[in-house]
C-alpha positions in Angstrom: 9.2 22.2 0.1 11.3 19.3 -0.9 13.7 19.4 -3.9 11.4 17.3 -6.1 8.5 19.7 -5.6 10.7 22.7 -6.2 11.9 21.2 -9.5 8.3 20.6 -10.6 7.5 24.3 -9.8 10.6 25.5 -11.6 9.7 23.3 -14.6 6.1 24.7 -14.6 7.4 28.3 -14.5 9.7 27.6 -17.5 7.0 25.9 -19.5 3.9 27.9 -18.6 5.2 31.1 -17.1 3.4 30.4 -13.7 3.0 27.9 -11.0 0.5 27.3 -8.2 1.7 27.0 -4.6 -1.1 25.3 -2.6 -1.0 26.4 1.1 1.2 29.4 0.4 -1.2 31.7 2.3 -3.2 30.8 5.4 -7.0 31.1 5.5 -6.6 34.3 7.7 -4.2 35.8 5.2 -6.6 35.1 2.3 -9.4 36.8 4.2 -7.2 39.9 4.8 -6.3 40.0 1.1 -9.9 39.6 0.0 -10.7 42.6 2.2 -8.1 44.7 0.2 -9.8 44.3 -3.2 -12.3 47.1 -2.6 -9.5 49.3 -1.3 -7.2 48.8 -4.3 -9.6 48.3 -7.2 -10.3 51.4 -9.3 -7.0 53.2 -8.7 -4.3 51.1 -10.3 -4.7 51.0 -14.0 -2.1 49.7 -16.5 0.9 51.9 -17.0 1.6 51.1 -20.7 0.2 49.3 -23.8 1.7 46.0 -22.7 -0.3 46.0 -19.4 -3.3 47.7 -21.1 -4.2 51.3 -20.3 -7.6 50.3 -18.8 -6.6 47.0 -17.1 -7.0 46.9 -13.3 -3.6 46.2 -11.8 -3.5 44.7 -8.3 -0.3 42.7 -8.6 1.6 42.2 -5.4 -1.6 42.3 -3.5 -0.4 39.5 -1.2 2.5 41.7 -0.1 0.3 44.7 0.7 -1.8 43.2 3.5 -3.1 46.7 4.5 
């Protein structure tokens, strides 16, 4: 990623709280992650009122890959 693109992503994070990284994951990685949804859903509820006690939590799913 060049420095101009990096600046745009940093600006988006500062303004919106998120940014999108097209091409961050390969098609194969996306397929593996999609396969993890069934495995992880139903067992990771919010831990506090900020997250929501009944909210499904699957953050960091990209790092779990199995």
